[in-house]
LOROBA-320435 format. One record per residue: residue in one letter; z, x, y of N, C-alpha, C in turn. Coordinates in steps of 0.2 Angstrom, whole numbers, plus 5000, padded with zeros to 4 digits. Layout:
AZXYZXYZXY...
//
This chain:
M546153065476545453085474545253045468I544653015468544452985462543953025458L544053035451543553075447543053025444I542453035446541852995443541553025438V541653005432541353035426540652995425G540153045425539453015424539252995431G539453025436539353005443538653025446A538253065442537553075444537053035441G537252975438536852925435536752875440Y536352815438536152765442536752725445I537252695441537752665444538252705447G538452765444538952815446538752845453S538152855454537952885461538052835466H537952775465538052725470538752715472V539152715466539852705467540152765471N539952825470540152885473539952875481K539352855482539152845489539652795493V539752735490540152685493540852705493L541152735488541852765489541852815495N541452855496541452905501541452865508E540952815508540952775514541552735516N541952725511542552695512543152735512G543052805513543652845515543952885509Y543652865503543952905497543652975496D544053015494543753085491543653075484T543053105482542853095475542653165472L542653165466542453225462542053205456I541453225455540953205450541053255444L541053225438540953265432540353235428D539853275427539253255423538953305419N538753295413538353345409537653345411F537353305415536653295417536153295411S536453265406535953245401535553185403Y535753145407535353085410535453085418G535953115421536053115428535553165432H535553155438535153195443535553215449H535453285450535753315456535553285462E534853255462534553225468534953165470L535253135466535553065467536253075471I536553135471537153155474537153215478P536753215483536753275488537353285491G537653345491538253365495538853345492A538853315486539453295482539753355479D540453345478540853395474540753375467V540453425463540153415456540453465452I540653445446540853495440540353475435E539953525432539553515427539853525420G539953475416540353475410540353415406D540653415400540553365395541253335394L541353275392541953235390542253265384G541753295380542053325373542453385374D542453415381542853475382543553455385G544053455380544653435382545053485387E544853555386545153605390544953595397L544253575398543953565405544353505408L544453455404544753395407545453405409D545853445405546553455407546553505414K546053545414546053595420545853545426I545353505426545253455431545853425434F546153395429546753355431547353395434Q547353455432547853505434547653535441D547053545442546753575448546653535454Y546553465453546353425458546853365458P546953335464547453275465547153215463I546953205456546553145454547053085454S546953035457547352975457547052925452G546452925451546152875447545452905444V545252865439544552885435544152825435M543452835436542952785435542452815430H542352785424541952805419541252775418F540752815419540052795419539652835414A539952875410539552925406539352905399A539252835398539052815391538252815391F538052815384537352805383537252735382T536652715384536552635385535952605382Y535552645378534952625375535152585369V535052515369535252475363534852495357G534152505358533752515352533952585349E534052635353534252705351534952695347S535352655350536052645346535952625339V535452585338535352555331535052615326T534652655329534352705325534752775325H535152785330535652845330536352825332P536652785328537352755329537852815330I537752875326538252925327538252945334R537752955337537652985344538052935349Y538052875348538352825352539152825351Y539352825345540052815343540352885345H540052945345540253005347540353005355N539852995358539852995366540252935369N540152875367540452825370541152805368T541252825362541952805359542352865359T542152915355542552975354542753015360N542153025364542253065370542653025375T542652965375543052925380543852925378L543952935371544652945369544853015371N544453065371544653125374544853125381L544453085385544653075392545253045393L545352985389546052945390546652995388Q546553035382547053075380547253125386S546753155389546953195394547253165400M547053105402547353065407548053055406I548253035400548953015398549353075398K549053135396549453195395549553225402N549153205407549253235414549453185419K549653125416549953075420549553045426V548953035424548452995428548352925425K548552875429548652815425548152755427N547752765432547252715434546552725432F546252685428545652695425545152635425I544552645428544052595429543552605423F543352555419542952575414542252525415S541752565414541052535415540952505408S541052435407540852405401540252365401T540152315397539552285397539552215394C539152165396539052095393538852105385A538652165383538452165376539052155371V539652165374540252155370540252085367Y539952035370539951965369539451945363G538951985362538451965357538051905359V537851865354537451805356537851755359P537751735365538151685368538251615364E538851595364538951525361538951475367K539151495373539151455378538951495385I538551455389538351485396538651445401P538951475407538951545408539551585404L539451645402539951685399540551695403T541151685400541751695404542151755400E542651785403542951835399543351815393N543451745392543751725386543251705380H542651725381542151705376542251755370P542151735364542251775358541851845359L542151895356541851955357541551975350N540851975350540451985343539852025345P539852095347539252135348538852135342I538152145344537752145338537352205337N537552255341537252325340537852375341P537652445339538152495340538352505347Y537852495352538052505359538652465361G538552395360539052355361539652365358R539652385351540252395347540652455350S540252505352540552565355540952555361K540652505365541052485371541652445370L541552405365542152355363542752395360M542552455356543052495353543452525359V543152545364543552575370543952525373E543752465374544152415377544752395372E544652405366545252395362545752455362M545452515363545952565364546352565371L545952535376546252535382546852485382R546752425378547252375378547852405375D547752445369548352475366548652525370F548252565374548552625378548952595384S548752535386549052505392549752475390R549752455384550452435381550952485380A550652545377551052595375551252655380Y550852665385550952715390550952685397D551152735402551152715409550352725411F550052675409549252675410549052605411N548552605416548252535418547552545418Y547152495417546452495417546152425419I545552435421545152375423544452385419S544252345415543652345412543152295415L542552325417542052285421541452275417R541352215414540852195410540252175414Y539752225415539152215419538652165415F538252135419537652105417537052155419N536552125422535952175423535952205430A536152265430536152305437535452315439A535352305446534652315448534752335456G534152355458534152375465534252445467A534252465474534452525476534752525483T534952575486535152575493534652555497P534752525503534152505507533852565510D534152615511533852675514533452715509A533452695503533052725497533352795496K533952815498534252875496534552885489T534652825486534952825479534652765476G534452775469534152715466534152725458E533752685455533752685448533252735445W533452785441533052835438533252855431H532952825427533052835419532452865416Q532652915411532152945408532352945400P532052905396531552855397531852795401E531352755404531552695407531452635402T531952585402531952525398532152465402H532352465408532552405412531952375414L531952305415531352265416531052285423I531452275428531252285435530852355436P531152405435530852475436530152475432L530152445426529552445422529052405425I529152345428528752305432528452345438L528852385441528652425447528252485445D528352505439527952555436527252535436A527152465434526452435433526152425440A526652405445526352395452526152465455L526452515453526152585455525552605452G525452575446524852605442525152665437V525752675437526052725432525952695425R525952635424525852605417525252545418D524952535413524352485414524652415415R525152395411525352325411526152325410I526452265410527052255408527052205402S527452215397527552175391528052125392I527852065390528352005389528551995382F529152015380529252005373529551935371G529151895369529351825367529151775373T528751725371528551675376528751605374D529151605368529251535365530051525365Y530451555369531151535370531251465372P531851445371532051375373532251375381T531851405385531951405392531351375396P531451355402530951325406530251355405D530151415405529451445405529351485398G529851485394529751515387529951585387T530151615393530351685392531151695394C531451745392532151755392532351755399I532951735400533351725407533951775407R533951815412534451865413534751855420D535351885421535751885427535751955430Y535451955436535252025439535752035445I536152085445536652095451536452165454H536452165461536352225464536852275463V536552335463537052395461537552405466L537452385473537952395478538452345477D538252285475538852235473539252265468L538952295463539352325458539852375461A539552425465539952475468540552445472Q540452395476541052365479541552335474A541352305469541852285464542252335461H541952405461542352455458542952475463I542752475470543252485475543852435474K543652365474544052315473544552325467A544252345462544652355456545152415456M544952465459545452525460545952495465E545852465470546352435475546752395471Y546552355467546952305463547452345458L547152395455547652435451548152465455E547952495460548452535465549052485467K548852425468549352375471549752345466N549352325460549752275455549952315449N549652375448549852405441549752365435K549252325435549152275430548452285427S548352285421547652295418547352225417Q546652225418546252165418545552185416I545252125414544552125412544152075416F543552105419543152055423542452065421N542052005422541352005422541052015429L540552045429540152055435539452035435G539251985438538551955438538451925444N537851905445537551875451537751795450G537751775444537951705443537251655443Q536651695444536051655444535651685438G535251645435534751675430534051675432F533651725430532951725432532551745425S532051715424531651725418531251785419V530951815414530551875414529951855418R529651795417529051775421529251775429E529851745430530051745437530151815440V530451855437530551925439529851955441I529351955436528651975437528351945443E528451885444528051855450528451875456C529051885456529451905462529251975464C529152025459528852085460528152085463R527752045460527052035463527152015471K527551975472527651955479527852015484V528352045481528652105485528152165486T527852175481527352235481526652225483G526452155483525852145485525252165479E525552185474525052205468524952155463D524352155460524252105454524452145448I525052125446525352165440525052135433Q524752175429524452145423525052135418V524952085414525452065409525152055402E525552085397525352075390525952045386E525751985383526251945379526351975372E526951985370527052015363527551975360N527651985353528151955349528851965352R529351915350530051925352530351995349R530852025352531152075349531852055346L532052085341532652065337533252075342G533652025342534352025345534252005353D533751975355533651955362533851885362P534451865365534651795366534251765371P534151705371533651665376533951675383V534651665384534951665390535551705390L535651755395536251785397536451775404L536951745405537151725412537951725412G538251765417538951775417539251735423S539951715421540351695427540751745430S540751755436541151805439541751775443K541951715441542451675445543051715445K543251745439543951785439543951835444A543351875444543351935449543351905456E543051855457543051825464543751805466E544151775461544851755463545351805463L545351855458545851905458545651965462L545051985463544852045466544652035474G544551965475544251955482543551975483W543151985477542552015477542051955477K541451965481540951915481540251955481V539751915478539051945478538751935485E538551995488538151995494537451985494W537152025488536452025487536251965482V536151905485536051845481535351835479E534851855484534151835482533851895478L533451865473533151915469532551955473E532251925477531751955481532052015485D532652005488532952065492533152115487I533452105481533652155477532952195475I532452165473531852195471531552235477A531552215483531352245489531652315489T532352325488532652385488532452435483A532352405477532152435471531352465472W530952425475530252445477530252505482K530652505487530652555492530852615489W531352615484531652675481531052705476H530752655472530352675467529752715470K529452685475528952725479529152795481K529752805484530052865486530152915480L530352885474530552925468529852955466Y529352915465528752945463528352995468A528452985474528253025479528553095480D529253095478529653155479529853195473Y529953155467530153185462529753185455K529353135454529053125448528453175447
//
């Protein structure tokens, strides 16, 4: 049985679905500060917090947990700058509580949802796992601190981990049963789709003078189901090899903000209004990752290659989300 911490959130709920489809039994632990029961219908769920060490011990003693996947981090970069205590407490201290309980209860396989934010401003594109680690905000630093703990724990205890450094997760299941649902929303694609639905008047472009072909930032978008498949491959790798690793997970392609907006116009058929604003602090011109290591060692490959296909799944879910829940 796999314990999915934060399994009622965007990526965790997709991973839970794919694990179940591949024959894994799962148990979700979520405090529902950001998660949604609607994303995990019929799942086995315990409502609780990683700060509760007694609850964690009880879960590991009561259930045959063979591995843990951790998605319960706070992820708003701007908020991490204004409220760093909140991020270091939840993302770092609470993860330490989880790791302590795992080691105490002899659960040795751990998959960590990390981020490309640990790299900071890229020195070279595409980013590889060997790129210097220099996060520029508390969110990225809180994740890097966990990676450093994992490295130490793996050396000291009977404990193995894989840290998966994501780029920009996007999309939804093609059947629109699970998708992206953040409150507040900060990700580009759902914000554009909000504008397509008329939920917001326009979409803002922050900076049009970057050294890129159209002047806007370029990012790497990876479908959430490709991420989910990578988690299964990672758990299989740990079970077979008992060896800790770190992998980038990205599409390998870069799309500018303008390109994403234009693709959303094509998919939705809506004339999405745009407002150009000044750059935001800390936005690098290009973030593009190399997933070559994951392809070679995990046997993982991106299935959702086309941005239009990724956005089409997000649009189907987005319309359903506002019709059913908002």
